[in-house]
C-alpha positions as CSV (number, residue, x, y, z in Angstrom):
1,I,-3.2,63.1,61.4
2,G,-4.8,60.4,59.1
3,G,-3.9,57.6,61.6
4,A,-5.3,59.6,64.5
5,L,-8.6,60.3,62.8
6,R,-8.8,56.6,61.7
7,I,-8.3,55.5,65.3
8,G,-11.0,57.9,66.5
9,G,-13.3,56.6,63.9
10,I,-12.6,53.0,64.9
11,V,-13.4,53.9,68.5
12,A,-16.6,55.6,67.4
13,G,-17.7,52.5,65.4
14,A,-17.3,54.1,61.9
15,S,-17.9,52.1,58.8
16,T,-15.0,51.1,56.5
17,R,-16.0,53.9,54.1
18,E,-16.1,56.4,56.9
19,L,-12.7,55.3,58.2
20,E,-11.2,55.8,54.7
21,A,-12.8,59.2,54.5
22,L,-11.4,60.3,57.9
23,E,-8.0,58.9,57.2
24,G,-7.9,60.5,53.7
25,F,-8.8,63.9,55.1
26,G,-6.1,63.6,57.8
27,T,-3.5,62.5,55.3
28,D,-4.3,65.3,52.9
29,V,-4.3,68.0,55.5
30,G,-1.1,66.5,57.0
31,L,0.7,66.7,53.7
32,A,-0.5,70.2,53.1
33,F,0.7,71.2,56.6
34,Q,4.1,69.7,56.0
35,L,4.5,71.3,52.6
36,T,3.5,74.6,54.2
37,D,6.1,74.1,56.9
38,D,8.7,73.4,54.2
39,Y,7.8,76.6,52.4
40,L,7.8,78.8,55.5
41,D,11.1,77.3,56.7
42,T,12.7,78.8,53.5
43,F,10.5,81.8,52.6
44,G,8.6,82.7,55.8
45,D,8.9,85.8,57.9
46,P,11.1,84.8,61.0
47,R,9.0,87.2,63.1
48,T,5.8,85.2,62.5
49,F,7.2,81.7,61.7
50,G,8.7,81.2,65.2
51,K,12.0,79.7,64.2
52,R,15.0,80.5,62.1
53,I,14.5,80.7,58.4
54,G,16.7,78.3,56.5
55,G,17.0,75.5,59.1
56,D,16.1,72.8,56.5
57,I,18.7,74.2,54.2
58,L,21.4,74.2,56.8
59,E,20.5,70.6,57.8
60,G,20.5,69.5,54.2
61,K,16.9,68.2,54.4
62,K,15.5,66.7,51.2
63,T,12.3,68.7,51.1
64,F,9.9,69.2,48.2
65,L,11.8,72.3,47.3
66,Y,15.1,70.4,47.3
67,I,13.7,67.6,45.2
68,T,12.2,70.0,42.7
69,A,15.3,72.1,42.3
70,R,18.1,69.6,42.9
71,E,20.0,70.2,39.6
72,E,21.9,73.2,41.1
73,F,22.0,72.1,44.7
74,E,25.5,70.5,44.7
75,R,27.1,73.8,43.9
76,A,25.0,75.8,46.3
77,F,25.2,73.3,49.2
78,S,29.0,73.4,48.9
79,L,29.2,77.0,49.9
80,A,30.7,77.4,53.4
81,E,29.3,80.7,54.6
82,E,25.8,80.2,56.1
83,E,24.0,83.3,54.8
84,E,25.5,82.9,51.3
85,K,24.4,79.3,51.3
86,I,20.8,80.1,52.4
87,E,20.5,82.9,49.8
88,A,21.9,80.7,47.0
89,V,19.5,77.9,47.8
90,R,16.5,80.3,48.1
91,D,17.4,81.8,44.7
92,L,17.5,78.3,43.2
93,Y,14.1,77.6,44.6
94,R,12.7,80.7,43.0
95,T,14.6,80.3,39.7
96,T,13.6,76.7,39.2
97,G,10.0,77.4,40.2
98,A,10.2,75.0,43.1
99,D,8.7,77.6,45.4
100,Q,5.7,78.0,43.2
101,A,5.4,74.3,42.7
102,L,5.3,73.8,46.4
103,R,2.6,76.5,46.9
104,E,0.6,74.6,44.2
105,Q,1.0,71.4,46.2
106,I,-0.1,73.2,49.3
107,D,-3.2,74.4,47.5
108,R,-3.8,71.0,46.0
109,Y,-3.7,69.1,49.3
110,T,-5.6,71.8,51.1
111,E,-8.4,71.8,48.6
112,K,-8.5,68.0,48.6
113,A,-8.7,68.0,52.4
114,L,-11.5,70.6,52.4
115,H,-13.8,68.3,50.4
116,V,-15.3,67.4,53.8
117,D,-18.4,66.0,52.2
118,R,-16.6,62.6,52.3
119,L,-16.5,62.8,56.1
120,P,-19.2,60.9,58.0
121,F,-20.6,63.9,59.7
122,S,-23.3,66.5,59.2
123,Q,-22.4,69.9,58.0
124,P,-22.1,71.6,61.4
125,Y,-19.5,69.1,62.4
126,R,-17.7,69.3,59.1
127,E,-17.1,73.0,59.7
128,H,-14.8,72.0,62.7
129,Y,-12.6,70.0,60.2
130,I,-12.6,72.9,57.8
131,R,-11.4,75.2,60.5
132,L,-8.8,72.7,61.6
133,A,-7.4,72.3,58.1
134,R,-7.3,76.1,57.6
135,A,-5.6,76.7,60.9
136,L,-2.9,74.2,60.1
137,V,-2.3,75.4,56.6
138,Q,-3.1,79.0,56.3
139,R,-0.1,80.3,58.2
140,K,1.5,83.4,56.9
141,L,2.8,82.5,53.4
């Protein structure tokens, strides 16, 4: 998202400062979006998330949750039965506080992205970026 906004700014003739602001906004909202996706993949409601819960666990992806809680992962990831494995890993995320740490990171990057005063637009246009950021991040947690 940061690169796309930077390119748009270049095409529009934005200054270096404006390009940095656009790219920073895009990077922050992009990180918040990815962190939200990681959270929902593990703890989301499958009826609203749109895909199977636990996919990142089954694929062994090294998400924020994994990195935060990796002490116990070797044991949990060695479990053969899928549902047991998913539940063991979800429990680890909760026990270690990785789920809460991830939500805090989502909030951090969302709040950082929402400081749209750095964007080179007047307030009515900034509202579009605020709505974009909220739409990308404020999915059902």
